[in-house]
MIBATI-224096 format. One line per 10 residues: their letters; for each residue x negated, y, z negated of C-alpha. Coordinates in steps of 0.5 Angstrom, whole numbers, always signed. Last residue first. Layout:
# residues N
a) X Y Z | ...
***
This chain:
# residues 149
qdmwflllrg) -166 +320 -276 | -168 +318 -269 | -168 +311 -270 | -161 +311 -273 | -159 +315 -267 | -162 +310 -262 | -159 +304 -266 | -152 +307 -266 | -153 +308 -259 | -154 +301 -258
kdevrpfkkd) -148 +299 -262 | -144 +303 -259 | -146 +300 -252 | -144 +293 -254 | -137 +296 -256 | -133 +295 -262 | -136 +300 -266 | -132 +302 -272 | -128 +295 -273 | -134 +291 -271
wkggtfvkma) -139 +295 -276 | -134 +294 -282 | -135 +286 -281 | -140 +284 -276 | -145 +286 -271 | -149 +292 -272 | -155 +289 -275 | -156 +283 -270 | -153 +287 -264 | -158 +293 -265
iaslmilfdg) -164 +289 -266 | -162 +284 -260 | -161 +291 -256 | -168 +293 -258 | -171 +287 -256 | -169 +287 -249 | -171 +294 -249 | -178 +292 -251 | -178 +286 -246 | -177 +291 -240
fgaykemmrh) -183 +295 -243 | -188 +289 -243 | -188 +285 -249 | -195 +281 -251 | -197 +275 -255 | -194 +270 -250 | -197 +273 -244 | -203 +271 -247 | -202 +264 -246 | -199 +265 -239
kknkaniqig) -205 +269 -237 | -210 +264 -240 | -206 +258 -235 | -207 +251 -238 | -200 +252 -242 | -197 +253 -235 | -190 +257 -236 | -185 +257 -230 | -181 +264 -229 | -174 +266 -229
hgtsdvvegd) -173 +273 -227 | -170 +277 -232 | -175 +283 -231 | -179 +282 -237 | -180 +275 -235 | -176 +269 -236 | -175 +262 -239 | -167 +262 -241 | -165 +261 -248 | -160 +266 -248
lnktgkrgar) -164 +271 -252 | -170 +270 -247 | -174 +264 -248 | -181 +266 -247 | -186 +269 -242 | -185 +276 -244 | -183 +277 -251 | -176 +277 -253 | -175 +271 -257 | -182 +272 -261
fievvevrsa) -180 +279 -262 | -173 +278 -264 | -176 +273 -269 | -181 +278 -272 | -176 +283 -273 | -172 +278 -277 | -178 +276 -281 | -179 +283 -283 | -172 +284 -285 | -167 +288 -282
lepivshetm) -163 +294 -283 | -166 +298 -289 | -173 +294 -289 | -175 +295 -283 | -171 +299 -278 | -173 +305 -282 | -177 +308 -275 | -184 +307 -278 | -182 +300 -280 | -179 +298 -273
fkiwskeelk) -185 +301 -270 | -190 +298 -274 | -187 +291 -273 | -187 +292 -266 | -195 +294 -266 | -196 +288 -270 | -192 +283 -265 | -197 +287 -259 | -194 +291 -254 | -197 +292 -247
ghlglpelak) -201 +298 -244 | -206 +293 -241 | -203 +286 -241 | -204 +285 -233 | -210 +279 -235 | -215 +284 -232 | -213 +290 -236 | -213 +286 -243 | -221 +288 -244 | -219 +295 -243
dysayqkfln) -215 +295 -249 | -209 +300 -248 | -204 +297 -253 | -197 +299 -254 | -194 +303 -260 | -194 +310 -257 | -193 +308 -250 | -187 +305 -252 | -184 +311 -256 | -186 +315 -249
rlasdhklfv) -182 +310 -245 | -176 +310 -250 | -176 +318 -249 | -176 +318 -242 | -171 +312 -241 | -166 +315 -246 | -160 +315 -241 | -163 +309 -238 | -162 +306 -245 | -155 +307 -246
skmihfthq) -154 +304 -239 | -158 +298 -241 | -153 +296 -247 | -149 +292 -242 | -154 +289 -238 | -157 +287 -245 | -151 +284 -248 | -151 +279 -242 | -145 +279 -238
***
């Protein structure tokens, strides 16, 4: 089972707080509304979020955080290599379609959760982490605890 689906139960317990965090960093540019991108997260906002919550540089590098954004955003390959939208459904990308090109630069709330799960798995996997926190859910809780400090 995809790690995100396992970690989703942890995120659901903190849904309200995570949605509020997402809204703090999402773009609310009215010009993006016709494209369905109003209230989405841009890469620079993701980096700011990760920095302000001490993920960068304490747990992951800026490069790693950017790679995770680019892998987890809407309309691109997910962490399993499938082209999906933020709900996990497969989509067809049309390079000539302006909306699809713009989608590559923004992440919705579902994408945000996928990216958080990817960060948790990246930074809390291996060596001492796997011994103390072997379950995927533990890694998600650990990231939320870290960001709350």
